[in-house]
N, C-alpha and C positions, 0 to 999 in steps of 0.2 A: 330564497337566496338565489342570487346570480350565478347561472351555470358558467360564466366566464371569470369569476373570482374564484369558483370552486374547481376551475380547470388549472388556472394559474396557481393556486394554492398547491394543487396536487403535483405540479411540475411535470416535465417530460419525462417519461418513462425511458424513453430511449438513453438518454445521457445518463440515469440512474443506473439502467442495464449496464451502460458501456464502464461505469464507475464500479459497480459489483462484480463484474468480470475482472478487470483490471485489478481488484483487490483480492479477488480468487487466485489470480495468475501470480501475484506476488506472494501469496500465502504459499502457493504450490513451488515455486522458486526458491522460497526459503526453505521449505520441506527438503527440497533436494539438496540445498547447502549444507542442511545438517546431518543429512545421510552421507553425503561425500565427506564430510567433515569427520564423521564418525570412522570412516575408513582410513582417513590421514591420521587419526588418532591411534589405530592399530598397525601404523606404519607401512598401510598399503599405499605405495607411492602410484600406484597406476590411477589411482583416484585422484590425482593432482590436477590433470587436465580436465576432469569432470567437473571439480570443485571451480576451478578457474573460468571454465564455461559458465556456470552456474551462477558466477557473480555477474555475467553480462546479462543473463536473464533478468536477475535481480534488478539491475538497473534500468533496463527496457521495462519491465513490468512496473516498478514504481514511477517511471517517467510516463508511462500510460496512464496510471492511477493518478498522477499529479495532474495531467493534462484535463483529464476527465472531471477531476475535483474542482478544479478551476473553471471548466466551463459549466458544471453544475452551479457554481457560485455566482459565475459573472452574467450567463447568458440570461435575457428576459424568458421568462416561463419555463426555465430548464431547472428551477430550484425543487428542492426535495419539500416532503410534508414538514419536515422540521424547521423550516423557515430559514432566512438569509444567515443570522448568526449561527446557527447549526451547519450550514454550507462553508461558511467561512472556516469554523473549526475542523472541518473534513479537510478542507485545503490545506491548512496550516500543518495539520499533522501528516497529510500526504508529503507536505514540501519538507518538513523535518527529516520524514524516512527516506525520500530520495536523497537529500544531501548527505544524511548520515551513511548512507550506502556507501558514497565513495571515498570518505574518509574510513570507515570501516575496512572495504575493501584495500585501500592503499596501506593500511596497517597489517593486513594480511600478505602482502608481498613485501612490503618494506619495514615493517615495524614487528614490535614485539606482539607474540600470541596474547601474551597477557592484557592487552589492551583491545586486539582484534576480536577475542571469544566475548567479554562483556559487552562491547559495543555490538556483536551480533545478537544479543539479548535484548538491547535496547531497541535495536531495529525490528526485531520480531514484535516486540511490545507496541511498538508505533503502528506497525501495519495491523495487527489485532485490534489496536483499539479504533484504527480507522474501518475496520470490518463492523466493530460493535457498534459505531456510531452510523454506520450507513445501514447496516440489518436491522438493528435494535429499535431504530426510530420506527419503522413500518409498524411495530407491534403496539407503539404509544400512541398512534394516529387514533383520534376518535371524532 
């Protein structure tokens, strides 16, 4: 087997590492949001600035996640072992998470919480799905 072909298939571990770190940061920011939202539900209004600030962290983390996923998908030799279709799916899921975060946050500020909370659950599901796609693919490599 040609070593160059094998290296191309293995991808650039730097961009995969950046993507994994960004997904971890997205998950951590969402965990922070859950913790501060729990405080808000118990009428601890001191948590409001913490929750508000956490929203910016979610936007930043999912933005970096999207950028890293885009680079893994598009840069030559930066692809994951899953192949281009897998990389495109990770990028699309990351894009959906990034965009949903803005609508979800806007509803938290200006809209009904009855829409804000379910969209938060969907946002978490998208970020967890991207984590499963990125980390789960490694164990299936053969």
